[in-house]
NUPA-461545 format. One record per residue (C-alpha): residue in one letter; residue number from 1; x, y, z. Coordinates in Angstrom, 3 decimals. Example, Ala and Ser with C-alpha at 12.3 -4.5 7.8 and 13.67 -1.06 7.14 Angstrom:
<atoms>
ATOM|A|1|12.300|-4.500|7.800
ATOM|S|2|13.670|-1.060|7.140
</atoms>
This chain:
<atoms>
ATOM|M|1|12.797|-20.996|-30.310
ATOM|D|2|10.779|-21.169|-27.082
ATOM|T|3|7.756|-19.012|-26.289
ATOM|E|4|9.642|-16.358|-24.321
ATOM|D|5|12.314|-16.028|-26.985
ATOM|K|6|9.607|-15.595|-29.636
ATOM|K|7|7.948|-12.882|-27.596
ATOM|Q|8|11.203|-10.981|-27.233
ATOM|K|9|11.944|-11.374|-30.920
ATOM|T|10|8.601|-10.167|-32.201
ATOM|D|11|7.603|-7.350|-29.841
ATOM|H|12|9.596|-4.352|-31.005
ATOM|G|13|8.372|-1.989|-28.314
ATOM|H|14|6.175|0.335|-30.351
ATOM|G|15|3.151|-1.716|-29.403
ATOM|H|16|3.228|-3.742|-32.615
ATOM|S|17|4.133|-7.419|-32.857
ATOM|H|18|5.479|-9.161|-35.935
ATOM|D|19|6.497|-12.774|-36.423
ATOM|H|20|8.704|-12.785|-39.521
ATOM|H|21|7.997|-15.763|-41.726
ATOM|D|22|9.798|-16.303|-45.014
ATOM|G|23|9.146|-13.364|-47.325
ATOM|E|24|7.360|-11.265|-44.696
ATOM|E|25|8.444|-7.641|-44.551
ATOM|H|26|9.557|-5.849|-41.425
ATOM|A|27|7.389|-3.222|-39.776
ATOM|K|28|7.488|0.125|-41.565
ATOM|I|29|7.996|2.612|-38.735
ATOM|V|30|8.006|6.352|-39.457
ATOM|A|31|8.954|8.703|-36.618
ATOM|L|32|6.860|11.837|-37.111
ATOM|G|33|8.413|14.152|-34.517
ATOM|T|34|7.457|15.431|-31.103
ATOM|V|35|4.467|17.337|-29.799
ATOM|T|36|4.075|19.183|-26.488
ATOM|V|37|0.611|19.218|-24.923
ATOM|G|38|-0.191|20.472|-21.428
ATOM|G|39|3.515|20.920|-20.767
ATOM|A|40|4.240|17.243|-21.494
ATOM|T|41|6.241|16.210|-24.555
ATOM|F|42|5.482|13.093|-26.575
ATOM|T|43|7.199|11.517|-29.560
ATOM|V|44|4.881|10.090|-32.232
ATOM|D|45|5.427|7.358|-34.832
ATOM|R|46|3.263|5.303|-37.144
ATOM|D|47|3.485|1.723|-38.424
ATOM|G|48|2.636|1.510|-42.113
ATOM|Q|49|0.797|3.849|-44.432
ATOM|V|50|-2.393|5.798|-43.748
ATOM|S|51|-5.233|5.258|-46.200
ATOM|A|52|-9.016|5.252|-46.219
ATOM|G|53|-10.518|1.955|-45.104
ATOM|A|54|-7.308|0.670|-43.485
ATOM|T|55|-6.175|0.688|-39.865
ATOM|T|56|-2.883|2.334|-38.971
ATOM|E|57|-1.265|2.142|-35.568
ATOM|F|58|0.272|5.304|-34.124
ATOM|G|59|2.714|4.976|-31.241
ATOM|V|60|2.949|7.780|-28.676
ATOM|E|61|5.640|7.881|-26.011
ATOM|H|62|6.060|10.349|-23.134
ATOM|I|63|9.600|11.769|-23.168
ATOM|G|64|9.478|14.890|-20.970
ATOM|G|65|7.483|17.177|-18.704
ATOM|P|66|4.592|16.246|-16.406
ATOM|A|67|3.574|12.566|-16.380
ATOM|L|68|0.322|13.123|-18.270
ATOM|V|69|-1.705|10.474|-20.081
ATOM|P|70|-3.142|11.068|-23.581
ATOM|S|71|-6.888|10.545|-23.597
ATOM|S|72|-7.567|10.184|-27.327
ATOM|A|73|-6.237|10.644|-30.842
ATOM|W|74|-7.758|11.113|-34.296
ATOM|L|75|-7.056|12.305|-37.840
ATOM|A|76|-8.522|15.566|-39.125
ATOM|N|77|-8.140|18.046|-41.951
ATOM|E|78|-6.933|21.584|-41.335
ATOM|D|79|-10.540|22.802|-41.210
ATOM|G|80|-11.144|20.513|-38.221
ATOM|N|81|-13.199|17.970|-40.148
ATOM|K|82|-12.350|14.537|-38.707
ATOM|V|83|-11.501|11.810|-41.216
ATOM|A|84|-10.906|9.200|-38.492
ATOM|D|85|-12.958|9.113|-35.303
ATOM|P|86|-11.208|9.696|-31.949
ATOM|V|87|-10.065|6.522|-30.205
ATOM|Q|88|-8.592|5.817|-26.792
ATOM|G|89|-5.054|4.544|-26.560
ATOM|E|90|-3.842|1.232|-25.218
ATOM|G|91|-0.979|1.941|-22.847
ATOM|H|92|1.986|0.282|-21.219
ATOM|D|93|4.677|2.066|-19.199
ATOM|N|94|5.020|5.516|-20.840
ATOM|H|95|3.864|4.326|-24.260
ATOM|W|96|0.432|4.226|-25.905
ATOM|H|97|-0.795|3.093|-29.281
ATOM|F|98|-3.836|4.343|-31.159
ATOM|N|99|-5.441|2.349|-33.989
ATOM|L|100|-7.015|4.792|-36.432
ATOM|E|101|-9.181|3.839|-39.401
ATOM|P|102|-9.979|6.786|-41.675
ATOM|L|103|-13.093|6.483|-43.813
ATOM|D|104|-12.291|9.483|-46.014
ATOM|P|105|-9.218|10.504|-48.053
ATOM|V|106|-6.362|11.566|-45.784
ATOM|K|107|-3.947|13.415|-48.074
ATOM|R|108|-4.344|16.742|-46.240
ATOM|A|109|-5.107|15.336|-42.787
ATOM|K|110|-2.909|15.429|-39.683
ATOM|F|111|-2.615|13.417|-36.462
ATOM|Y|112|-4.239|14.988|-33.393
ATOM|L|113|-3.443|14.019|-29.800
ATOM|K|114|-5.552|15.117|-26.835
ATOM|V|115|-4.103|15.431|-23.332
ATOM|G|116|-6.436|16.872|-20.733
ATOM|D|117|-8.235|19.788|-22.371
ATOM|E|118|-5.477|20.512|-24.857
ATOM|E|119|-4.740|19.172|-28.339
ATOM|G|120|-1.464|18.764|-30.171
ATOM|V|121|-0.981|18.092|-33.864
ATOM|V|122|1.724|16.558|-36.040
ATOM|D|123|1.943|15.846|-39.755
ATOM|F|124|1.955|12.084|-40.417
ATOM|A|125|4.253|12.354|-43.467
ATOM|N|126|1.843|10.868|-45.972
ATOM|A|127|3.400|8.136|-48.170
ATOM|A|128|6.886|8.342|-46.606
ATOM|T|129|8.312|4.949|-45.591
ATOM|P|130|11.677|3.381|-44.715
ATOM|C|131|13.412|1.738|-47.674
ATOM|N|132|16.397|-0.065|-46.143
ATOM|G|133|14.938|-1.945|-43.175
ATOM|G|134|15.460|0.838|-40.649
ATOM|I|135|13.256|3.435|-38.976
ATOM|L|136|12.433|6.568|-40.978
ATOM|S|137|12.455|9.918|-39.172
ATOM|V|138|11.068|13.199|-40.438
ATOM|F|139|13.586|15.956|-39.757
ATOM|S|140|13.998|19.651|-40.500
ATOM|G|141|15.526|19.124|-43.953
ATOM|G|142|13.832|15.975|-45.208
ATOM|Y|143|13.969|12.372|-43.998
ATOM|L|144|16.608|10.178|-42.433
ATOM|E|145|16.531|6.428|-42.115
ATOM|L|146|18.460|4.856|-39.234
ATOM|K|147|19.177|1.136|-39.026
ATOM|L|148|20.660|-0.522|-35.931
ATOM|H|149|22.359|-3.885|-36.387
ATOM|G|150|21.986|-5.028|-32.806
ATOM|D|151|24.259|-8.047|-33.088
ATOM|A|152|27.299|-5.753|-33.335
ATOM|G|153|25.981|-2.284|-32.461
ATOM|D|154|26.583|-1.031|-36.016
ATOM|L|155|24.498|1.819|-37.433
ATOM|E|156|23.652|2.799|-40.998
ATOM|L|157|21.986|6.102|-41.909
ATOM|W|158|20.531|7.404|-45.178
ATOM|L|159|19.327|10.945|-45.945
ATOM|Y|160|16.403|11.517|-48.331
ATOM|A|161|15.233|14.792|-49.875
ATOM|K|162|12.108|16.527|-48.620
ATOM|D|163|10.613|16.552|-52.130
ATOM|S|164|10.766|12.758|-52.499
ATOM|T|165|7.455|11.622|-53.983
ATOM|A|166|5.011|8.920|-52.959
ATOM|A|167|5.889|6.994|-56.119
ATOM|Q|168|9.602|7.135|-55.268
ATOM|F|169|9.019|5.848|-51.753
ATOM|K|170|6.816|3.080|-53.119
ATOM|R|171|9.644|1.971|-55.410
ATOM|G|172|12.090|2.163|-52.508
ATOM|K|173|14.067|4.892|-54.235
ATOM|P|174|13.430|8.317|-52.652
ATOM|T|175|15.619|11.162|-53.895
ATOM|P|176|18.942|11.169|-52.015
ATOM|M|177|19.655|14.251|-49.929
ATOM|D|178|23.305|14.579|-50.835
ATOM|V|179|25.606|16.468|-48.492
ATOM|P|180|29.386|16.963|-48.599
ATOM|K|181|31.355|13.778|-48.018
ATOM|E|182|33.059|15.383|-45.016
ATOM|T|183|29.726|15.707|-43.179
ATOM|V|184|29.529|14.134|-39.733
ATOM|I|185|26.161|13.247|-38.147
ATOM|T|186|25.853|13.174|-34.355
ATOM|L|187|23.340|10.878|-32.663
ATOM|S|188|22.419|11.480|-29.018
ATOM|F|189|20.967|8.840|-26.686
ATOM|P|190|19.395|10.630|-23.692
ATOM|G|191|18.271|7.386|-22.039
ATOM|H|192|21.791|5.967|-22.136
ATOM|G|193|23.533|8.537|-20.005
ATOM|G|194|23.402|11.154|-22.739
ATOM|R|195|25.931|9.257|-24.808
ATOM|T|196|26.681|10.425|-28.334
ATOM|V|197|28.175|8.768|-31.404
ATOM|T|198|29.213|10.203|-34.757
ATOM|L|199|28.521|8.733|-38.176
ATOM|A|200|30.689|9.399|-41.224
ATOM|V|201|31.184|8.007|-44.720
ATOM|R|202|32.751|4.569|-45.080
ATOM|D|203|35.368|6.038|-47.407
ATOM|F|204|35.836|8.980|-49.793
ATOM|D|205|35.857|6.751|-52.877
ATOM|Q|206|32.636|4.774|-53.437
ATOM|N|207|31.188|4.866|-49.907
ATOM|E|208|29.479|1.525|-50.464
ATOM|D|209|26.679|0.246|-48.261
ATOM|E|210|26.625|-3.266|-46.785
ATOM|D|211|25.219|-4.640|-50.056
ATOM|G|212|28.110|-3.164|-52.021
ATOM|K|213|26.028|-0.366|-53.567
ATOM|P|214|28.057|2.819|-54.214
ATOM|N|215|26.699|5.977|-52.600
ATOM|M|216|29.172|8.637|-53.674
ATOM|R|217|28.002|11.068|-56.360
ATOM|A|218|29.273|14.355|-57.759
ATOM|T|219|26.807|16.147|-55.490
ATOM|G|220|28.073|14.346|-52.372
ATOM|T|221|26.570|11.406|-50.522
ATOM|N|222|23.574|10.480|-48.381
ATOM|Y|223|25.016|7.398|-46.615
ATOM|F|224|26.820|7.258|-43.247
ATOM|I|225|27.935|4.529|-40.856
ATOM|F|226|29.039|3.876|-37.276
ATOM|P|227|31.543|2.920|-35.968
ATOM|G|228|33.434|2.558|-39.266
ATOM|E|229|37.073|3.481|-38.781
ATOM|S|230|36.284|5.958|-35.993
ATOM|G|231|37.483|3.800|-33.117
ATOM|Q|232|34.263|4.552|-31.185
ATOM|D|233|32.960|1.762|-28.961
ATOM|P|234|29.594|0.327|-30.129
ATOM|A|235|29.187|-2.021|-27.133
ATOM|F|236|26.348|-0.022|-25.550
ATOM|L|237|24.237|-0.518|-28.696
ATOM|V|238|24.527|-4.304|-28.777
ATOM|G|239|21.256|-6.228|-28.341
ATOM|E|240|19.118|-7.961|-30.945
ATOM|T|241|15.716|-7.771|-29.231
ATOM|V|242|13.633|-4.996|-27.755
ATOM|T|243|14.215|-6.448|-24.280
ATOM|S|244|17.991|-6.340|-24.739
ATOM|W|245|18.155|-2.905|-26.405
ATOM|R|246|15.683|-0.064|-26.821
ATOM|G|247|16.288|3.650|-26.574
ATOM|M|248|15.505|7.181|-27.603
ATOM|V|249|17.724|8.868|-30.183
ATOM|S|250|17.987|12.278|-31.824
ATOM|A|251|20.189|13.452|-34.684
ATOM|A|252|21.977|16.663|-35.665
ATOM|F|253|24.392|17.725|-38.378
ATOM|E|254|25.550|20.683|-40.417
ATOM|A|255|25.904|20.723|-44.191
ATOM|N|256|26.270|23.472|-46.793
ATOM|G|257|25.965|26.155|-44.145
ATOM|Q|258|22.690|24.776|-42.751
ATOM|S|259|21.978|23.115|-39.414
ATOM|Y|260|19.596|20.139|-39.308
ATOM|T|261|18.007|18.306|-36.394
ATOM|A|262|15.733|15.316|-35.927
ATOM|D|263|13.509|15.093|-32.850
ATOM|Q|264|13.845|12.215|-30.422
ATOM|F|265|12.354|8.937|-31.595
ATOM|V|266|12.272|5.335|-30.458
ATOM|L|267|15.051|3.190|-31.893
ATOM|V|268|15.122|-0.607|-31.731
ATOM|P|269|17.347|-3.143|-33.501
ATOM|H|270|16.528|-3.995|-37.097
ATOM|D|271|15.834|-7.622|-36.141
ATOM|A|272|13.228|-6.504|-33.581
ATOM|L|273|11.074|-4.667|-36.139
</atoms>
C-alpha cells in the first residue's frame, strides 16, 4: 500500500487517524447530537471514552445556518465548574476537533461549545460506546449503532436501550431495545441529494446478523439491515475510504406508538474508522 492509499485508509474524516495493525481496535465514535449556537447548527461526536487524566477528541461539524466558527470547547458540570479547561479547535473545511483532558471526575459533566458570545451544550453520553464496529448515535429513545460496509454499500443497524449500563457497554452487550419485527427504519442522507433508504429485519424467523447470531426474541428485535430483500439500490453508498464515501445521515422510525429520531451525524465506512 503506497503512502496516499494509507492516508485515505486511515483518515476517517472526524479528524482522527488510525492505522489498523493486527489486533488493533477501530475508533470508537459516538455521535452525541446537534447543538445550535448563534443560529448555526453543529453536530458533535467523540472518539473514545471521557475520563480524568485522559485526552478525548471531540469532533464538531457545521451542518446548517450561518458559516460561523467555534472558538473553544470545554467540559463542565451543571453548576458551571469546569472539569476540563477550554481549548481551541483545529479545523479543516467545516469540521473542527477539540482535544479535552479533564483533571476531575466527569460523570455529571457535559460538553460546552462556544461560538461568538454564545455557548451550546450537549451531553457526552458517558460510558456509551459502539459494540459492533459501527458508529453509535444517541437518539430520542436510546442508542443506535450504524455500520456501513463500504465495499458493497450494505448497512447494519442495532438499537440499544436507554438504560444500558456502563458495565454492559464495556462487555459489548448493552440491553437490546426491542421493537416489533415489522418496524422499518428510514435513514436520510441530506448531502446526497436528500436520498433515503429503509432498513428492515433480515427475516421474521431468526433475523441473524452477519456472524450468524440470532436477533429475534419474544419481545421483538433490535437488528435491521439494508438493502436485504428490499430491491433498493445501494450503489450510492459504495466506497471503502473517507475520500470515496463520507456523508451526513439521520434516522427516524415508529414503534409501539412512539416516534423516534436521531440527529444528523457523520457516517463513514467501517473500514475507514
